[in-house]
LOTORPA-822843 format. One record per residue: x, y, z of N, C-alpha, C in turn; residue in one letter; residue number from 1. Coordinates in steps of 0.05 Angstrom, whole numbers, plus 5000, padded with zeros to 4 digits. Atoms other than C-alpha are relative to their C-alpha. Layout:
BEGIN
((X; Y; Z); (X; Y; Z); (X; Y; Z); "A"; NUM)
...
***
This chain:
BEGIN
((4981; 4979; 4994); (0690; 8143; 0945); (5028; 4989; 4999); "M"; 1)
((4973; 5009; 5001); (0762; 8134; 0925); (5016; 5012; 5023); "R"; 2)
((4984; 4990; 4978); (0813; 8140; 0981); (5019; 5022; 4991); "P"; 3)
((4980; 4981; 5006); (0861; 8198; 0984); (5026; 4986; 4994); "C"; 4)
((4975; 5012; 5008); (0929; 8186; 0955); (5018; 4993; 5023); "L"; 5)
((4982; 5005; 4977); (0966; 8191; 1021); (4984; 5007; 5025); "I"; 6)
((5014; 4994; 4975); (0944; 8192; 1093); (5001; 5029; 5008); "L"; 7)
((4998; 4972; 4994); (0967; 8264; 1096); (4975; 5015; 4992); "G"; 8)
((5025; 4987; 5008); (0901; 8281; 1061); (4980; 5001; 5022); "C"; 9)
((5022; 5002; 4981); (0857; 8259; 1118); (5007; 4992; 5028); "C"; 10)
((4995; 5010; 4974); (0892; 8228; 1176); (5026; 5012; 5013); "L"; 11)
((4975; 4990; 4990); (0963; 8255; 1183); (5013; 5017; 4980); "A"; 12)
((4985; 4983; 5018); (1009; 8307; 1154); (5029; 4999; 5006); "T"; 13)
((4971; 5002; 4996); (1083; 8299; 1144); (5010; 5028; 5009); "I"; 14)
((4991; 4975; 4990); (1118; 8353; 1184); (5020; 5013; 4981); "A"; 15)
((4983; 4985; 5017); (1152; 8407; 1144); (5022; 5013; 5016); "S"; 16)
((4978; 4988; 4985); (1221; 8431; 1164); (5001; 5030; 4995); "A"; 17)
((4999; 4972; 5007); (1209; 8499; 1132); (4984; 5016; 5021); "A"; 18)
((5014; 4983; 4982); (1188; 8557; 1175); (4973; 5008; 4988); "E"; 19)
((5026; 4992; 5011); (1113; 8573; 1167); (5000; 5029; 4993); "P"; 20)
((5001; 4972; 5007); (1095; 8638; 1134); (4986; 5016; 5022); "P"; 21)
((5013; 4983; 4980); (1073; 8697; 1176); (4970; 5002; 4993); "S"; 22)
((5029; 4999; 5003); (0998; 8703; 1186); (4991; 5029; 5000); "I"; 23)
((5011; 4972; 5000); (0964; 8768; 1165); (4983; 5005; 5025); "P"; 24)
((5015; 4993; 4976); (0937; 8802; 1227); (4971; 5005; 4995); "A"; 25)
((5028; 4994; 5006); (0874; 8825; 1193); (4989; 4982; 4979); "G"; 26)
((5014; 5017; 5019); (0823; 8791; 1149); (5010; 5005; 4971); "T"; 27)
((4993; 4998; 5028); (0841; 8777; 1076); (4975; 5000; 4982); "I"; 28)
((5025; 5003; 5016); (0768; 8768; 1054); (4978; 5018; 5011); "A"; 29)
((5024; 4983; 4993); (0710; 8817; 1054); (4975; 4984; 4993); "H"; 30)
((5024; 5015; 5004); (0644; 8781; 1063); (4980; 5015; 4982); "K"; 31)
((5021; 4989; 5017); (0591; 8792; 1009); (4974; 4986; 5008); "K"; 32)
((5026; 5012; 4993); (0525; 8754; 1004); (5004; 4973; 5015); "E"; 33)
((5000; 5025; 4986); (0510; 8697; 1052); (4989; 4978; 4981); "L"; 34)
((5008; 5021; 5019); (0506; 8633; 1009); (4986; 4977; 5014); "L"; 35)
((5011; 5023; 4986); (0488; 8582; 1062); (5003; 5003; 5030); "F"; 36)
((4997; 5002; 4971); (0475; 8572; 1136); (4983; 4977; 5010); "S"; 37)
((5015; 5022; 4988); (0452; 8515; 1180); (5008; 4999; 5030); "D"; 38)
((4994; 5002; 4972); (0446; 8514; 1256); (4995; 4972; 5011); "D"; 39)
((5003; 5029; 4994); (0430; 8439; 1255); (4977; 4995; 5020); "F"; 40)
((5024; 5004; 4983); (0366; 8450; 1295); (4977; 4988; 4983); "E"; 41)
((5023; 5010; 5014); (0301; 8416; 1276); (5005; 4972; 4987); "G"; 42)
((4999; 5027; 5011); (0285; 8351; 1240); (5009; 4998; 4971); "A"; 43)
((4993; 5000; 5028); (0300; 8372; 1169); (5024; 5019; 4996); "T"; 44)
((4976; 4984; 5005); (0363; 8401; 1138); (5002; 5004; 4970); "H"; 45)
((4998; 4994; 5029); (0381; 8432; 1070); (5009; 4975; 4984); "P"; 46)
((4994; 5024; 5016); (0384; 8380; 1015); (5028; 5001; 4987); "K"; 47)
((4973; 4999; 5011); (0453; 8404; 0993); (5019; 4984; 5016); "V"; 48)
((4983; 5018; 4984); (0482; 8363; 1050); (4999; 4972; 4988); "W"; 49)
((5000; 5027; 5009); (0504; 8294; 1029); (5024; 4985; 5011); "H"; 50)
((4978; 5017; 4991); (0548; 8236; 1052); (5021; 4998; 4978); "D"; 51)
((4978; 5005; 5018); (0616; 8230; 1020); (5015; 4975; 5010); "V"; 52)
((4989; 5023; 4986); (0650; 8182; 1069); (4987; 4998; 5027); "V"; 53)
((5015; 5002; 4974); (0609; 8156; 1129); (5019; 5003; 5024); "P"; 54)
((5028; 5000; 4991); (0591; 8171; 1184); (4994; 5027; 5014); "T"; 55)
((5009; 4975; 4988); (0554; 8235; 1202); (4970; 4997; 5008); "F"; 56)
((5028; 4999; 4991); (0489; 8245; 1242); (4994; 5027; 5011); "V"; 57)
((5009; 4976; 4987); (0449; 8304; 1265); (4991; 4992; 5028); "F"; 58)
((5004; 5008; 4972); (0448; 8300; 1341); (4998; 5024; 5018); "E"; 59)
((5005; 4979; 4980); (0418; 8348; 1392); (5009; 5028; 4990); "K"; 60)
((4994; 4973; 5011); (0424; 8409; 1347); (5029; 5003; 4991); "G"; 61)
((4972; 4998; 5010); (0495; 8392; 1323); (5003; 4979; 4978); "M"; 62)
((4992; 5020; 5020); (0528; 8354; 1266); (5023; 4985; 5012); "L"; 63)
((4980; 5018; 4988); (0568; 8295; 1293); (5013; 4983; 4979); "K"; 64)
((4986; 5016; 5019); (0622; 8262; 1252); (5017; 4979; 5015); "G"; 65)
((4985; 5022; 4987); (0654; 8195; 1270); (5014; 4983; 4978); "T"; 66)
((4986; 5016; 5020); (0708; 8160; 1230); (4994; 4970; 5005); "Q"; 67)
((5005; 5028; 4998); (0684; 8089; 1218); (5016; 4983; 4980); "T"; 68)
((4982; 5013; 5018); (0729; 8072; 1160); (5028; 5003; 5011); "R"; 69)
((4975; 4995; 4985); (0789; 8064; 1206); (5020; 4978; 4999); "D"; 70)
((4981; 5022; 5002); (0825; 8001; 1184); (5001; 4990; 4971); "Q"; 71)
((4997; 5012; 5026); (0852; 7967; 1122); (4985; 4974; 4998); "N"; 72)
((5015; 5025; 5004); (0806; 7913; 1095); (5008; 4990; 4972); "I"; 73)
((4991; 5010; 5026); (0837; 7870; 1039); (4977; 4993; 4982); "P"; 74)
((5020; 5009; 5020); (0798; 7856; 0975); (4994; 4971; 5005); "A"; 75)
((5008; 5028; 4996); (0758; 7792; 0982); (4971; 4996; 4989); "A"; 76)
((5026; 5007; 5010); (0697; 7757; 0952); (4989; 5020; 4980); "D"; 77)
((5008; 4981; 5020); (0695; 7805; 0894); (4996; 5028; 5008); "G"; 78)
((5002; 4973; 4990); (0694; 7866; 0938); (5027; 5014; 5000); "K"; 79)
((4974; 4986; 5001); (0748; 7920; 0931); (5011; 5004; 5028); "P"; 80)
((4987; 4994; 4974); (0798; 7935; 0986); (4990; 5026; 5011); "A"; 81)
((5009; 4976; 4987); (0779; 7988; 1036); (5024; 5011; 5016); "V"; 82)
((4978; 4988; 4985); (0831; 8036; 1065); (4989; 5021; 5019); "T"; 83)
((5010; 4980; 4980); (0825; 8083; 1125); (4996; 5027; 4987); "P"; 84)
((5007; 4973; 5011); (0793; 8150; 1110); (4983; 5014; 5021); "H"; 85)
((5016; 4984; 4982); (0765; 8206; 1152); (4971; 5000; 4990); "A"; 86)
((5028; 4996; 5007); (0690; 8215; 1154); (4997; 5028; 4986); "A"; 87)
((5002; 4975; 5016); (0669; 8269; 1103); (4971; 5005; 4994); "V"; 88)
((5027; 4992; 5006); (0604; 8307; 1096); (5001; 5024; 4981); "Y"; 89)
((4996; 4980; 5020); (0593; 8351; 1035); (4977; 5019; 4996); "G"; 90)
((5019; 4980; 5008); (0558; 8413; 1011); (5005; 5007; 4971); "L"; 91)
((4998; 4992; 5028); (0544; 8428; 0938); (4996; 5030; 4998); "E"; 92)
((5001; 4971; 5000); (0560; 8502; 0942); (5023; 5011; 4984); "I"; 93)
((4978; 4990; 5016); (0601; 8530; 0884); (5010; 5027; 5011); "P"; 94)
((4988; 4975; 4992); (0649; 8585; 0906); (5027; 5004; 4986); "T"; 95)
((4972; 4994; 5009); (0714; 8618; 0884); (5015; 5011; 5024); "K"; 96)
((4990; 4988; 4975); (0731; 8665; 0941); (4977; 4999; 5021); "D"; 97)
((5021; 5005; 4980); (0694; 8652; 1006); (5010; 5004; 5029); "S"; 98)
((4995; 5002; 4972); (0690; 8655; 1081); (4982; 4978; 5011); "V"; 99)
((5015; 5021; 4987); (0669; 8592; 1118); (5004; 5002; 5030); "V"; 100)
((5000; 4998; 4971); (0651; 8599; 1191); (4985; 4977; 5013); "E"; 101)
((5014; 5022; 4988); (0634; 8540; 1235); (5012; 4995; 5028); "V"; 102)
((4991; 5007; 4973); (0638; 8521; 1309); (5009; 4971; 4999); "K"; 103)
((4990; 5027; 4999); (0679; 8459; 1323); (5006; 4991; 5029); "I"; 104)
((4995; 5011; 4974); (0688; 8413; 1383); (5012; 4972; 4998); "R"; 105)
((4987; 5027; 5000); (0735; 8353; 1394); (4989; 4984; 5023); "F"; 106)
((5009; 5019; 4980); (0705; 8294; 1431); (5012; 4973; 4994); "E"; 107)
((4986; 5024; 5008); (0757; 8241; 1415); (5011; 5001; 4972); "G"; 108)
((4989; 4997; 5028); (0770; 8264; 1343); (5029; 5009; 5001); "A"; 109)
((4972; 4992; 5002); (0842; 8272; 1323); (5004; 5023; 4980); "S"; 110)
((4998; 4979; 5020); (0828; 8321; 1266); (4972; 5008; 4991); "M"; 111)
((5024; 4989; 5012); (0772; 8366; 1241); (5009; 5018; 4977); "L"; 112)
((4991; 4982; 5021); (0775; 8403; 1175); (4977; 5011; 4983); "D"; 113)
((5017; 4988; 5021); (0742; 8446; 1121); (5015; 4996; 4974); "V"; 114)
((4987; 5007; 5025); (0757; 8423; 1051); (4986; 5013; 4976); "E"; 115)
((5011; 4989; 5025); (0747; 8450; 0980); (5008; 4981; 4977); "F"; 116)
((4995; 5018; 5023); (0740; 8405; 0918); (4986; 5010; 4975); "D"; 117)
((5013; 4996; 5026); (0722; 8408; 0845); (5000; 4973; 4986); "D"; 118)
((5001; 5027; 5010); (0699; 8339; 0822); (5005; 4998; 4970); "R"; 119)
((4996; 5000; 5029); (0703; 8359; 0748); (5030; 5005; 4993); "K"; 120)
((4971; 4995; 5006); (0777; 8377; 0754); (5015; 4974; 5000); "F"; 121)
((4986; 5025; 5003); (0821; 8321; 0730); (5030; 5002; 5005); "E"; 122)
((4971; 4997; 4995); (0889; 8349; 0750); (5009; 4992; 5027); "G"; 123)
((4993; 5010; 4974); (0886; 8322; 0820); (4981; 4977; 5007); "S"; 124)
((5016; 5023; 4992); (0860; 8259; 0854); (4973; 5009; 5011); "H"; 125)
((5027; 4995; 4991); (0784; 8264; 0861); (4992; 5029; 5001); "Y"; 126)
((5006; 4972; 5001); (0786; 8338; 0847); (5007; 5015; 5026); "G"; 127)
((4992; 4986; 4975); (0818; 8355; 0914); (5015; 5026; 4994); "H"; 128)
((4987; 4974; 5005); (0838; 8428; 0917); (5016; 5010; 5023); "L"; 129)
((4986; 4990; 4977); (0855; 8453; 0986); (4984; 4995; 5025); "C"; 130)
((5015; 5005; 4974); (0837; 8445; 1060); (5015; 5013; 5023); "R"; 131)
((4989; 4991; 4975); (0848; 8472; 1129); (4993; 4980; 5022); "A"; 132)
((5003; 5020; 4979); (0859; 8419; 1183); (5006; 5012; 5027); "Q"; 133)
((4996; 4992; 4972); (0854; 8430; 1258); (5004; 4975; 5017); "V"; 134)
((4996; 5019; 4979); (0883; 8385; 1311); (5003; 5014; 5027); "R"; 135)
((4998; 4987; 4974); (0889; 8398; 1385); (5027; 5015; 5003); "L"; 136)
((4974; 4988; 4996); (0962; 8417; 1377); (5011; 5015; 4975); "D"; 137)
((4990; 4986; 5023); (0967; 8446; 1307); (4978; 5005; 4979); "K"; 138)
((5017; 4994; 5024); (0934; 8476; 1245); (5017; 4995; 4976); "V"; 139)
((4985; 5006; 5024); (0955; 8451; 1177); (4983; 5009; 4976); "V"; 140)
((5013; 4991; 5025); (0937; 8485; 1111); (5013; 4987; 4977); "L"; 141)
((4990; 5016; 5022); (0944; 8446; 1047); (4989; 5009; 4973); "L"; 142)
((5007; 4998; 5028); (0944; 8461; 0973); (5003; 4972; 4989); "D"; 143)
((5000; 5028; 5009); (0924; 8392; 0949); (5001; 4998; 4970); "E"; 144)
((5001; 5001; 5029); (0913; 8409; 0876); (5028; 4998; 4988); "R"; 145)
((4973; 4999; 5010); (0987; 8423; 0865); (5019; 4985; 5018); "D"; 146)
((4982; 5013; 4982); (1014; 8384; 0924); (4992; 4971; 5006); "G"; 147)
((5004; 5027; 4990); (0990; 8323; 0963); (4981; 4982; 4983); "S"; 148)
((5018; 5016; 5016); (0936; 8301; 0913); (5003; 5005; 4970); "Q"; 149)
((4996; 4992; 5027); (0966; 8326; 0848); (5008; 4977; 4982); "S"; 150)
((4991; 5020; 5019); (0978; 8286; 0785); (5030; 4998; 4999); "N"; 151)
((4971; 5000; 4999); (1050; 8306; 0790); (5010; 4981; 5022); "T"; 152)
((4992; 5018; 4979); (1055; 8269; 0856); (4994; 4971; 4992); "L"; 153)
((5006; 5028; 5009); (1021; 8208; 0826); (5023; 4989; 4983); "I"; 154)
((4978; 5009; 5017); (1076; 8205; 0774); (5026; 4995; 5016); "E"; 155)
((4976; 5002; 4984); (1132; 8216; 0824); (4999; 4975; 5017); "L"; 156)
((5003; 5023; 4981); (1105; 8161; 0870); (5002; 4973; 4985); "R"; 157)
((4996; 5024; 5015); (1111; 8110; 0814); (5028; 4989; 5004); "K"; 158)
((4973; 5008; 4993); (1185; 8108; 0832); (5007; 5016; 5025); "D"; 159)
((4997; 4984; 4975); (1182; 8134; 0904); (5028; 5001; 5010); "A"; 160)
((4973; 5000; 4990); (1252; 8113; 0922); (5018; 5019; 4985); "A"; 161)
((4984; 4982; 5017); (1284; 8149; 0864); (4992; 5029; 5004); "K"; 162)
((5010; 4973; 5000); (1240; 8210; 0872); (4994; 5010; 5029); "N"; 163)
((5005; 4993; 4973); (1241; 8214; 0948); (5003; 5030; 5006); "K"; 164)
((4995; 4971; 4994); (1271; 8284; 0952); (4980; 5018; 4985); "E"; 165)
((5019; 4983; 5015); (1226; 8312; 0897); (4972; 4998; 5013); "A"; 166)
((5026; 5003; 4987); (1165; 8283; 0933); (4998; 5017; 5025); "I"; 167)
((4999; 4985; 4975); (1185; 8314; 0999); (4999; 5030; 4995); "E"; 168)
((5000; 4971; 5007); (1198; 8382; 0966); (4972; 5008; 4990); "Q"; 169)
((5027; 4993; 5010); (1131; 8380; 0930); (4980; 5003; 5022); "L"; 170)
((5018; 4999; 4977); (1093; 8365; 0994); (5005; 5025; 5017); "L"; 171)
((4992; 4978; 4982); (1131; 8416; 1036); (4993; 5027; 4988); "A"; 172)
((5004; 4973; 5013); (1123; 8473; 0985); (4970; 5007; 4996); "S"; 173)
((5028; 4994; 5004); (1047; 8467; 0984); (4984; 4995; 5026); "H"; 174)
((5014; 5002; 4975); (1030; 8465; 1058); (5014; 5017; 5021); "R"; 175)
((4989; 4985; 4978); (1041; 8504; 1122); (4988; 4990; 5026); "A"; 176)
((5009; 5011; 4974); (1037; 8480; 1195); (5006; 5020; 5022); "T"; 177)
((4998; 4980; 4979); (1025; 8524; 1255); (4992; 4987; 5027); "F"; 178)
((5007; 5011; 4974); (1026; 8504; 1329); (4975; 5014; 5012); "P"; 179)
((5022; 4989; 4985); (0963; 8514; 1370); (4995; 4983; 5025); "T"; 180)
((5006; 5015; 4976); (0935; 8491; 1436); (4970; 5001; 5006); "K"; 181)
((5029; 5001; 4996); (0862; 8470; 1439); (4994; 4978; 5021); "L"; 182)
((5009; 5019; 4980); (0822; 8430; 1490); (4977; 4983; 4989); "E"; 183)
((5023; 5017; 5007); (0776; 8371; 1478); (4976; 5008; 5018); "A"; 184)
((5024; 4993; 4985); (0704; 8384; 1499); (4993; 5030; 5000); "G"; 185)
((5005; 4971; 5000); (0708; 8459; 1485); (4993; 5009; 4972); "K"; 186)
((5008; 4989; 5026); (0674; 8497; 1428); (5020; 5022; 4992); "W"; 187)
((4983; 4979; 5012); (0717; 8540; 1382); (4987; 5009; 4974); "Y"; 188)
((5009; 4989; 5025); (0697; 8586; 1325); (5022; 4999; 4980); "L"; 189)
((4979; 5005; 5020); (0736; 8563; 1264); (4991; 5014; 4974); "F"; 190)
((5006; 4984; 5024); (0738; 8611; 1204); (5022; 4995; 4979); "V"; 191)
((4981; 5004; 5022); (0770; 8595; 1137); (4994; 5020; 4978); "V"; 192)
((5003; 4981; 5022); (0780; 8651; 1087); (5017; 4991; 4976); "E"; 193)
((4985; 5005; 5025); (0801; 8637; 1015); (4995; 5023; 4981); "T"; 194)
((5001; 4978; 5020); (0817; 8694; 0968); (5023; 4997; 4981); "V"; 195)
((4979; 5004; 5019); (0856; 8684; 0904); (5016; 4975; 5009); "G"; 196)
((4982; 5022; 4993); (0916; 8640; 0921); (5005; 4998; 5030); "E"; 197)
((4994; 4999; 4971); (0912; 8655; 0996); (4978; 4987; 5016); "E"; 198)
((5019; 5011; 4981); (0879; 8618; 1053); (5010; 5009; 5028); "M"; 199)
((4994; 4991; 4973); (0876; 8646; 1124); (4980; 4988; 5019); "R"; 200)
((5016; 5013; 4980); (0849; 8613; 1186); (5001; 5015; 5026); "V"; 201)
((5000; 4990; 4972); (0827; 8641; 1253); (4985; 4981; 5018); "T"; 202)
((5014; 5016; 4980); (0805; 8605; 1316); (4992; 5019; 5023); "I"; 203)
((5011; 4981; 4981); (0761; 8646; 1363); (5011; 5028; 4995); "D"; 204)
((4992; 4973; 5007); (0782; 8708; 1325); (5030; 5005; 4999); "G"; 205)
((4971; 4997; 4999); (0857; 8696; 1333); (5013; 4987; 4975); "Q"; 206)
((4987; 5011; 5023); (0901; 8686; 1271); (5013; 4973; 5007); "P"; 207)
((4991; 5027; 4993); (0918; 8611; 1269); (5015; 4987; 4977); "A"; 208)
((4987; 5013; 5022); (0944; 8595; 1199); (4998; 5016; 4974); "G"; 209)
((5000; 4986; 5025); (0961; 8622; 1130); (5016; 4985; 4979); "Y"; 210)
((4985; 5012; 5022); (0983; 8594; 1063); (4993; 5014; 4974); "L"; 211)
((5004; 4990; 5027); (0992; 8624; 0994); (5012; 4979; 4981); "K"; 212)
((4992; 5021; 5018); (0995; 8571; 0939); (4980; 4999; 4977); "S"; 213)
((5017; 4998; 5024); (0968; 8566; 0868); (4974; 4984; 5001); "P"; 214)
((5024; 5016; 5000); (0918; 8510; 0880); (4976; 5012; 5015); "G"; 215)
((5021; 4986; 4985); (0879; 8553; 0930); (4984; 5018; 4982); "I"; 216)
((5014; 4981; 5018); (0863; 8600; 0873); (4985; 4987; 4977); "G"; 217)
((5015; 5014; 5021); (0828; 8546; 0832); (4973; 5015; 4995); "H"; 218)
((5022; 4982; 5008); (0772; 8582; 0794); (4973; 4991; 5011); "A"; 219)
((5026; 5009; 4991); (0714; 8538; 0815); (5003; 4978; 5022); "T"; 220)
((5001; 5019; 4978); (0709; 8505; 0883); (4971; 4991; 5003); "K"; 221)
((5028; 5008; 5002); (0646; 8465; 0871); (4988; 4988; 5025); "S"; 222)
((5010; 5013; 4976); (0642; 8431; 0938); (5016; 5010; 5025); "K"; 223)
((4988; 4996; 4974); (0655; 8448; 1011); (4994; 4976; 5017); "I"; 224)
((5004; 5025; 4984); (0666; 8388; 1057); (5011; 5004; 5028); "E"; 225)
((4991; 5001; 4972); (0673; 8377; 1131); (5011; 4972; 5005); "L"; 226)
((4988; 5026; 4995); (0720; 8322; 1154); (5005; 4995; 5029); "G"; 227)
((4994; 5008; 4972); (0730; 8284; 1219); (5017; 4974; 4999); "V"; 228)
((4984; 5024; 4996); (0786; 8235; 1235); (4998; 4992; 5029); "A"; 229)
((5003; 5009; 4972); (0777; 8193; 1298); (4972; 5002; 5010); "G"; 230)
((5027; 5001; 4987); (0718; 8192; 1346); (5000; 5018; 5024); "K"; 231)
((5020; 4989; 5019); (0681; 8240; 1353); (5007; 5030; 4996); "D"; 232)
((4997; 4972; 5004); (0679; 8311; 1325); (4973; 5013; 4994); "G"; 233)
((5025; 4986; 5004); (0622; 8362; 1326); (5003; 5026; 4986); "F"; 234)
((5001; 4974; 5014); (0603; 8421; 1282); (4973; 5013; 5007); "F"; 235)
((5025; 4986; 4995); (0550; 8474; 1294); (5002; 5028; 4986); "D"; 236)
((5003; 4972; 5010); (0525; 8540; 1264); (5019; 5006; 4977); "D"; 237)
((4983; 4995; 5024); (0559; 8536; 1196); (4988; 5022; 4983); "I"; 238)
((5008; 4979; 5018); (0556; 8597; 1151); (5021; 5002; 4977); "K"; 239)
((4982; 4998; 5023); (0586; 8606; 1081); (4993; 5026; 4985); "V"; 240)
((5004; 4975; 5014); (0594; 8675; 1049); (5017; 5000; 4974); "W"; 241)
((4984; 4992; 5023); (0616; 8694; 0979); (5018; 5023; 5010); "N"; 242)
((4981; 4980; 4990); (0676; 8740; 0987); (5016; 5013; 4977); "A"; 243)
((4981; 4986; 5018); (0723; 8789; 0953); (5024; 5008; 5017); "E"; 244)
((4976; 4992; 4984); (0793; 8811; 0973); (4995; 5024; 5017); "P"; 245)
((5003; 4978; 4982); (0794; 8856; 1033); (5021; 5021; 4995); "A"; 246)
((4980; 4979; 5003); (0829; 8923; 1032); (5021; 4996; 5021); "K"; 247)
((4978; 5005; 4981); (0898; 8913; 1063); (5022; 5020; 4998); "R"; 248)
***
């Protein structure tokens, strides 16, 4: 697994000075057929689950993620360098517009997220498209295809000092940050809606984040991934629906 281009992908997000967009009060996505569900009970689980970056385990009817790649390890003895990266667990579920619903709980984790990728897409690092991150104090929505993981950013960062302002503008224009107040040890229902170029997030039914950006509208989101930074984060009762734009 190649590391993300910047820590903002998985561990931290540079604060944007711009005011966040207003969040639609109502849903932007109408649920269609249920594509996937898992309550994490029992000894076996759907084969579409797979490791992307360790470490995840099924524990007491929940999915537990723990970041174990948490330090820089220089290249040595013929082995490549290792950089910090959140734990990531993946689902091979192709979608375009969707609703992802999952219960989340912080138990030492600094960040939990739902991500969308297209590994065949070569216009961004590792096919990263977009994601919705949750921390105890904020929600961050990211268009990674055209922002933090884009080929444009790769080129700009080749001369980071010269292109500092352009880099900051690129990152800021493809993300939105919203304050929130969550508690460790408490379960929350986290819902991520993606329709066209829009992504909307709710927590326990309350609007918590919104972003409209071109990368969200990528035609094929071949993978849905769950991420955990820090120790530990839990997921339960995940459901994924195909969706279409809701009447607004």
